[in-house]
N, C-alpha and C positions, 0 to 999 in steps of 0.2 A: 179607925186607925188613929193612933196617937201622933201628935205633931210637936215639933220643937223648932228651935232657931239656933243657928250658928252665928256667934258674934266674935270677930277677930279684931284685936288691936295691933296695928303694925307700928313697930318702933325700930329705929336704927340700931344695929348691933355694935357700932363703933363710931368714933369721930370721923366726920366727913370733911376732908381737906378742901374739896371744891366749894361746899356751901358754908363751911364753918360750923355746922350743926354738931352738937355734942352727941356722944353715945346715948341712946335711950330717947332720942327725939321722935316725936310722933310724925309719921309719914303718910302723906295722901297719895292717891293714885295707884296703890297696890291692887292688882286684880287677882281675884281668887275664883276658881271654878269648883263647884261642889257636886260630887257624884255619889250615887248610891252604891251599894256593894256589888251590883252587877255591871257597873261602869256607865250607867245612864246619867247624862248631865241634868241636874235638878235646878241649879241656880248659878248665876254669875254675879259676883258682888265686887265693889270697888271701895277702898278706904277713903273716907272724907278728910276734911282739913283737920279733924281731931284724931286721925289715924284709925278710925273705927269703920268696919265693914260689917253689915248685918244682913242675914239672909231673910227670905220670906219664910213662912211656916213650912216645915219640911217633915216628911214621914220619918219615923224613927230609924229606918234602914239607911239614912244618909250618913255614911261613915267616913267619908274622905273629902278633904278640901285640898285643892292643888293651887299653889300660888303660881300664876302665869307671868305677870309682869310687875315690876316695881319701878315706878318712874320711867326712866329711859333705858333701864337695863332689863333684859329678859332672863328669866331663869325658871327652872322647874323644881319644885320642892313639895313633897307630900307631908301632910300633917296628920 
């Protein structure tokens, strides 16, 4: 079976008044869950201080990444 990797770079979409960070800033602590096409959890990854989160080797049927938490704010978004 072929394997691949998902790498996500998390950046802010706009200026943050609380932190003073400009739009496009790299963000740490974003949590993503990666599921295959049948809904089984394959991996859970967290962005580092460079805003990068990388998965382990995954089968090619891993088709969906779900962002669970960004910093102190919870949200659900499919990619």
